[in-house]
C-alpha positions, 0 to 999 in steps of 0.5 A, a space after each residue: 094114209 091120205 091119197 097125197 102121202 101114198 103118192 109120195 111113197 110111190 114117187 119117192 120109190 120112182 126117184 130113188 134110182 132104183 137100177 142103182 139100189 138093184 146093182 148095189 143089192 146084188 154086188 152085196 150078194 142078194 140073188 137076183 131071185 130074191 131081188 125079184 121076190 122083194 120088189 117084184 121088178 121082172 127078172 129081164 128087167 133085173 138082167 138089164 139093170 146089172 148089164 149096165 155099167 155103174 157110176 158116171 164116166 168121166 168122159 161124160 162129166 168132161 163133156 157135160 163140163 165142156 158145155 157148162 164152162 164154155 163161156 168160162 175164160 181160158 188160159 191162153 198165150 196172151 199176156 193179159 189175164 182175163 178175169 176168173 170165174 172164182 173172182 166172181 162166183 163162190 163154190 156155193 153159187 157154181 153148185 147151185 148153177 149145176 143143181 139147177 141144170 137138168 143135164 147135170 141132174 141126169 149125170 147123177 153124180 149125188 146119189 142116195 148110196 154115194 157121190 163120185 170120189 174126188 180124183 174122177 171129178 179132178 181128172 174130168 175137169 183137168 181134161 178140159 181143153 183149153 183148160 181154165 185158169 188154176 183157180 176156177 179148176 178149183 172152184 169147178 171141182 169144188 162145186 162139182 163136190 158140193 152139188 154131187 152132196 147136195 143131190 145125195 142129200 136130197 135122194 136120201 131125203 127122198 128115201 126117207 120119206 118114202 119108207 116113212 110113207 110105206 111104214 104109215 101105209 102098212 100100219 094103216 092096212 094092219 090096222 085095218 084088217 085088226 
């Protein structure tokens, strides 16, 4: 294994969302002691991770979306309807804009284990006030789900690279001892 491959494997571990992995393992029945034995994560850190809530709340998503959509046209009492975002942008373009935003990435909607269900995304978008036009609501819901799926694919790719790098490292260590 080269130095670059070793660093990539370490980076994969750091970016795999360790906290979510520990929570998932614990909820699947793996004991705290076994998690410590396998990972080497301090028991106090495991306790802190397990006390943290899993997932992203609707309120956090809505707060983010209020900033993200602040320039979007809204439903008003005016008789003249403004052009909608859906007339100018595709779901993919909005998803790309979301993924390019560090605040969106920090929400971690797409993790290697999961993406939010449609009900959570829909309720977060509907909570925007004043609401965007209906076609923009649908555009935003679809874009959020697409961006979360892409974020999940990236996380899974990092895991695969990390696992492959770890396997190569283990094989290299094994052959050097033999």
